[in-house]
C-alpha positions as CSV (number, residue, x, y, z in Angstrom):
1,M,-9.5,-10.7,-17.6
2,Q,-9.5,-7.1,-18.7
3,V,-8.9,-3.8,-16.9
4,A,-11.3,-1.0,-17.7
5,T,-11.1,2.7,-16.7
6,V,-13.9,5.2,-17.1
7,D,-12.8,8.8,-17.9
8,H,-15.8,11.0,-16.9
9,G,-14.1,14.1,-18.4
10,L,-15.1,16.2,-15.4
11,R,-11.7,17.7,-14.6
12,P,-8.4,18.4,-16.1
13,G,-6.0,15.5,-15.9
14,S,-8.6,12.7,-15.7
15,K,-7.7,11.3,-19.1
16,A,-4.0,11.2,-18.2
17,E,-4.8,9.3,-15.0
18,A,-6.9,6.8,-17.0
19,E,-4.1,6.4,-19.5
20,G,-1.7,5.8,-16.5
21,V,-4.0,2.9,-15.4
22,G,-3.7,1.5,-18.9
23,R,0.1,1.5,-18.7
24,A,0.0,-0.2,-15.3
25,A,-2.3,-2.8,-16.6
26,R,-0.1,-3.5,-19.6
27,D,2.9,-3.8,-17.3
28,L,1.0,-6.6,-15.6
29,G,0.2,-8.2,-19.0
30,L,-3.4,-7.3,-18.9
31,P,-5.4,-5.7,-21.7
32,H,-7.0,-2.3,-20.9
33,A,-10.0,-0.4,-22.1
34,L,-10.4,3.3,-21.7
35,L,-14.1,4.2,-21.6
36,T,-15.2,7.8,-22.0
37,W,-18.4,9.4,-20.7
38,A,-19.2,11.5,-23.7
39,G,-21.9,14.2,-24.2
40,A,-23.3,17.0,-22.2
41,K,-23.1,16.7,-18.4
42,P,-26.0,17.7,-16.1
43,G,-25.9,20.8,-14.0
44,T,-27.3,19.1,-10.9
45,G,-27.0,15.5,-9.6
46,L,-23.6,15.3,-11.3
47,Q,-22.2,12.5,-9.2
48,D,-25.3,10.4,-9.5
49,A,-25.3,10.8,-13.3
50,A,-21.6,10.0,-13.4
51,R,-22.2,6.8,-11.4
52,T,-25.0,5.7,-13.7
53,A,-22.9,6.4,-16.8
54,R,-19.9,4.6,-15.3
55,Y,-21.8,1.4,-14.6
56,A,-23.5,1.5,-18.0
57,L,-20.1,1.9,-19.7
58,L,-18.7,-1.0,-17.7
59,A,-21.7,-3.2,-18.4
60,A,-21.4,-2.5,-22.2
61,Q,-17.7,-3.3,-22.2
62,A,-18.3,-6.5,-20.3
63,A,-20.9,-7.5,-22.9
64,T,-18.4,-6.6,-25.7
65,I,-15.8,-9.0,-24.3
66,G,-18.2,-11.6,-23.1
67,A,-17.4,-11.1,-19.4
68,G,-19.9,-12.2,-16.7
69,L,-18.4,-10.3,-13.7
70,V,-17.3,-6.7,-13.1
71,L,-15.1,-6.1,-10.1
72,T,-14.6,-2.7,-8.5
73,G,-12.3,-1.4,-5.8
74,H,-14.8,-0.2,-3.2
75,T,-13.4,-0.5,0.4
76,Q,-14.8,-0.6,3.9
77,D,-14.4,3.2,4.0
78,D,-16.6,3.6,1.0
79,Q,-19.2,1.4,2.6
80,A,-19.2,3.4,5.8
81,E,-19.7,6.7,3.8
82,T,-22.6,5.1,1.9
83,V,-24.3,4.0,5.1
84,L,-23.9,7.5,6.6
85,M,-25.3,9.2,3.4
86,R,-28.3,6.9,3.4
87,L,-28.9,7.4,7.1
88,A,-28.9,11.2,6.4
89,A,-31.4,10.6,3.6
90,G,-33.8,8.8,5.8
91,S,-33.3,5.3,4.4
92,G,-34.8,2.1,5.7
93,L,-33.0,-1.2,6.3
94,A,-32.4,-1.9,2.7
95,G,-30.5,1.4,2.3
96,L,-28.6,1.0,5.6
97,A,-27.4,-2.3,4.2
98,G,-25.1,-0.2,2.0
99,M,-23.4,-1.6,-1.1
100,R,-23.7,-5.3,-1.7
101,A,-20.6,-7.4,-2.0
102,E,-22.2,-8.9,-5.1
103,R,-25.3,-7.8,-7.1
104,T,-26.7,-8.1,-10.6
105,L,-25.5,-5.3,-12.8
106,A,-27.3,-6.4,-16.0
107,A,-28.8,-9.6,-17.4
108,G,-26.1,-12.3,-17.2
109,L,-23.7,-9.8,-15.5
110,S,-22.7,-9.5,-11.8
111,L,-21.0,-6.7,-10.0
112,G,-18.5,-7.8,-7.3
113,R,-16.7,-5.8,-4.6
114,P,-13.9,-8.0,-3.3
115,F,-12.3,-5.3,-1.1
116,L,-15.5,-4.2,0.7
117,H,-14.4,-5.7,4.0
118,L,-10.9,-4.1,3.8
119,P,-10.1,-0.6,5.3
120,K,-8.8,1.7,2.6
121,A,-5.5,2.2,4.6
122,T,-4.9,-1.6,4.4
123,L,-5.2,-1.5,0.6
124,V,-3.1,1.6,0.2
125,A,-0.3,0.0,2.4
126,W,-0.4,-3.1,0.3
127,C,0.1,-1.1,-2.8
128,E,2.9,1.0,-1.3
129,E,4.8,-2.1,0.0
130,R,4.8,-3.5,-3.6
131,G,5.6,-0.2,-5.4
132,I,2.2,-0.2,-7.1
133,A,1.2,3.4,-8.0
134,Y,-2.3,4.5,-7.2
135,V,-4.3,7.7,-7.7
136,R,-6.5,9.6,-5.2
137,D,-9.5,11.1,-6.9
138,P,-9.6,14.8,-6.0
139,A,-13.4,14.8,-6.3
140,N,-13.6,12.6,-3.2
141,G,-12.4,15.4,-1.1
142,N,-14.4,18.2,-2.8
143,P,-16.8,19.8,-0.2
144,R,-19.1,20.5,-3.1
145,F,-20.2,16.9,-2.8
146,A,-21.7,15.1,0.2
147,R,-19.1,12.4,0.2
148,G,-16.3,15.0,0.4
149,R,-18.0,16.8,3.3
150,L,-18.4,13.5,5.1
151,R,-14.7,12.8,4.7
152,E,-13.9,16.1,6.4
153,A,-16.0,15.0,9.3
154,W,-14.5,11.6,9.9
155,P,-12.1,12.6,12.7
156,V,-15.0,13.9,14.8
157,L,-17.2,10.9,14.0
158,E,-14.5,8.4,14.9
159,R,-13.9,10.1,18.3
160,E,-17.6,9.4,19.0
161,G,-17.2,5.8,18.0
162,L,-18.7,6.1,14.5
163,T,-15.8,4.3,12.8
164,P,-15.9,2.8,9.3
165,A,-15.6,-0.7,10.8
166,R,-18.7,-0.2,13.0
167,L,-20.7,1.3,10.2
168,A,-19.7,-1.5,7.9
169,R,-20.9,-4.0,10.6
170,L,-24.2,-2.1,10.8
171,A,-24.5,-2.6,7.0
172,E,-24.0,-6.3,7.3
173,R,-26.6,-6.6,10.1
174,A,-29.1,-4.5,8.2
175,A,-28.6,-6.6,5.0
176,R,-29.2,-9.8,7.0
177,D,-32.4,-8.5,8.6
178,E,-33.7,-6.9,5.4
179,A,-33.1,-10.2,3.5
180,A,-35.2,-12.1,6.1
181,L,-38.0,-9.6,6.0
182,R,-38.0,-9.4,2.3
183,S,-38.1,-13.2,2.0
184,A,-41.1,-13.3,4.4
185,A,-42.9,-10.6,2.4
186,E,-42.2,-12.4,-0.9
187,Q,-43.7,-15.6,0.5
188,A,-46.7,-13.9,1.9
189,L,-47.4,-12.0,-1.3
190,D,-47.1,-15.3,-3.3
191,R,-49.7,-16.8,-1.0
192,M,-52.2,-14.0,-1.0
193,G,-51.7,-12.1,-4.2
194,R,-53.7,-12.8,-7.4
195,P,-54.5,-10.8,-10.6
196,G,-56.8,-7.9,-10.0
197,P,-58.3,-4.9,-11.8
198,G,-56.2,-4.0,-14.8
199,A,-54.5,-7.4,-14.9
200,G,-55.3,-7.8,-18.5
201,T,-52.9,-5.0,-19.3
202,G,-50.2,-6.4,-17.1
203,T,-51.1,-4.4,-14.0
204,G,-53.5,-4.8,-11.1
205,L,-53.4,-7.1,-8.1
206,R,-55.7,-8.3,-5.4
207,L,-54.6,-9.2,-1.9
208,D,-56.2,-11.0,1.0
209,G,-56.6,-8.1,3.5
210,A,-57.4,-10.4,6.4
211,A,-54.2,-12.3,5.9
212,L,-52.3,-9.1,5.4
213,A,-53.7,-7.5,8.6
214,V,-52.2,-10.2,10.9
215,L,-48.7,-9.9,9.6
216,P,-46.0,-7.8,11.3
217,D,-46.0,-4.2,10.2
218,A,-42.5,-4.5,8.7
219,V,-43.6,-7.5,6.5
220,V,-46.8,-5.7,5.4
221,L,-44.7,-2.7,4.3
222,R,-42.6,-4.9,2.1
223,C,-45.6,-6.8,0.8
224,L,-47.1,-3.6,-0.4
225,D,-43.8,-2.4,-1.8
226,L,-43.4,-5.6,-3.7
227,A,-47.0,-5.6,-4.9
228,L,-46.8,-2.1,-6.2
229,T,-43.5,-2.9,-8.0
230,R,-45.0,-6.0,-9.5
231,A,-48.0,-4.1,-10.6
232,G,-45.9,-1.5,-12.3
233,A,-46.3,1.5,-10.0
234,A,-44.0,4.5,-10.2
235,P,-41.2,5.2,-7.8
236,R,-42.3,6.2,-4.3
237,R,-40.8,7.4,-1.0
238,L,-40.6,5.2,2.1
239,E,-42.4,7.9,4.1
240,R,-45.4,7.8,1.7
241,L,-45.5,4.0,1.8
242,E,-45.4,4.1,5.6
243,A,-48.2,6.6,5.8
244,L,-50.3,4.5,3.5
245,V,-49.7,1.2,5.2
246,L,-49.3,2.1,8.9
247,E,-51.7,5.1,9.2
248,S,-54.4,4.2,6.7
249,L,-54.5,0.7,5.2
250,L,-53.8,-1.5,8.2
251,P,-56.0,0.4,10.6
252,A,-58.9,0.2,8.1
253,L,-58.3,-3.5,7.6
254,R,-58.3,-4.2,11.3
255,R,-61.5,-2.2,11.7
256,R,-63.0,-3.8,8.6
257,E,-63.6,-0.4,7.0
258,P,-63.3,0.5,3.3
259,I,-60.5,2.8,2.2
260,R,-59.2,4.3,-1.0
261,R,-55.8,5.9,-1.3
262,T,-53.5,6.8,-4.2
263,L,-49.8,6.3,-4.2
264,A,-47.3,6.2,-7.0
265,G,-49.9,6.4,-9.7
266,F,-51.9,3.5,-8.3
267,L,-55.2,3.4,-6.4
268,V,-54.9,1.2,-3.3
269,S,-58.3,0.2,-2.0
270,A,-59.9,-2.2,0.5
271,D,-63.6,-3.0,0.9
272,S,-65.4,-3.8,4.1
273,G,-64.8,-7.5,3.5
274,G,-61.1,-7.0,3.6
275,A,-60.3,-7.5,-0.1
276,V,-57.4,-5.2,-1.1
277,S,-57.0,-4.1,-4.7
278,L,-54.2,-2.3,-6.5
279,A,-55.0,-0.8,-9.8
280,P,-53.8,2.1,-12.0
281,A,-55.3,5.4,-10.7
282,P,-57.9,7.1,-12.8
283,P,-56.9,10.3,-14.7
284,R,-56.0,13.1,-12.5
285,R,-58.5,15.9,-11.6
286,S,-58.0,19.4,-13.0
287,R,-55.7,21.7,-11.1
288,G,-58.7,23.5,-9.7
289,A,-60.2,20.5,-8.1
290,G,-59.5,21.6,-4.6
291,A,-57.0,22.9,-2.1
292,A,-56.4,19.4,-0.7
293,L,-54.9,18.3,-3.9
294,A,-52.9,21.4,-4.5
295,A,-51.5,21.2,-1.0
296,G,-49.6,18.0,-2.0
297,A,-50.9,15.6,0.6
298,P,-52.1,12.1,-0.3
299,E,-55.8,12.0,-0.5
300,L,-57.8,9.6,1.7
301,L,-61.2,9.1,0.2
302,G,-64.3,8.6,2.2
303,K,-66.8,5.8,1.7
304,G,-68.6,6.1,-1.7
305,E,-66.4,8.9,-3.0
306,P,-64.9,8.5,-6.5
307,P,-61.2,7.8,-6.7
308,A,-58.9,10.5,-7.7
309,Y,-55.3,10.7,-8.8
310,I,-53.3,13.3,-6.9
311,G,-50.8,14.1,-9.6
312,D,-47.2,14.9,-8.7
313,V,-47.7,13.7,-5.1
314,C,-48.1,10.1,-6.3
315,T,-44.7,9.9,-8.0
316,D,-41.8,10.3,-5.7
317,G,-38.7,11.6,-7.3
318,P,-35.2,10.0,-7.3
319,E,-35.4,7.6,-4.5
320,Q,-35.9,4.4,-6.6
321,P,-33.7,4.5,-9.7
322,R,-32.5,1.3,-11.4
323,G,-35.0,-0.9,-9.7
324,M,-33.9,-0.2,-6.2
325,S,-36.4,-1.0,-3.4
326,V,-38.5,1.8,-2.0
327,L,-37.2,0.7,1.4
328,G,-33.7,1.8,0.6
329,V,-33.4,5.5,-0.3
330,A,-31.1,5.8,-3.2
331,R,-29.8,9.3,-2.9
332,A,-26.5,7.6,-2.0
333,K,-26.5,4.9,-4.6
334,D,-23.9,2.2,-5.0
């Protein structure tokens, strides 16, 4: 077992705090590694970048010492804040499931959160009773960041019943339901999916539209999400996926009408016989191709029209970094 601390170098005193953790670890007879986030820091998205760097450093250190498990100190309060942030970001069930008690961090390496069920006050009291020093990160109370602003609002939220315990329970329920829906979607996709256009290059899928059309909408959404991911599509927003599946694809399949739609750099099409194809979209049209493209709305092509790639509309920003499902908005990542 080894203790590791990441010094992000974002404020005065952070190195001294990390060194203090090292002394405490050595007092317990444990080796300690101080990991530093070096290099230039971004002007925007600082907390997201710091989080990404932190886990990368921890994963690299685990590989160095041959560890298969990284444990962090996230508590029930952290889980509740994550759920609220994802709710504000418009997340689906996968996002509302919050942080997982255990997930894969890298090949052969798991990330565990053994205190995720404990209120922070319980953990703090345990430390105080045993004379164990701890540090409160000033950044967590900084109103510059969303998490800091949420912490200022906790007294009001708790008076209305939005307690950390209840929000953590919501995360557990969302995780349970999402796992069931995702499993159903994976099984359905395995049954109905087969290589399609572009498969020779590792992309492209065909789906049985008739089988797809009789599934519950929530399962179809996840089928298309998984299919696009397997085919190599770019990140995409849940709202765009919902518009494609619920407003265009499923109605067309149920009316047995052809459809062509672009999303995340892929052309999703169905013929009148119900065969659904996913393939890389053709090269984009010129910027002067029309006001509809410039307006930034996904393009629904009529029968017989050539497919078109809509450019920036088809790639959807920061919502799916590090392989996260489109059904969980990642603005409040774990």
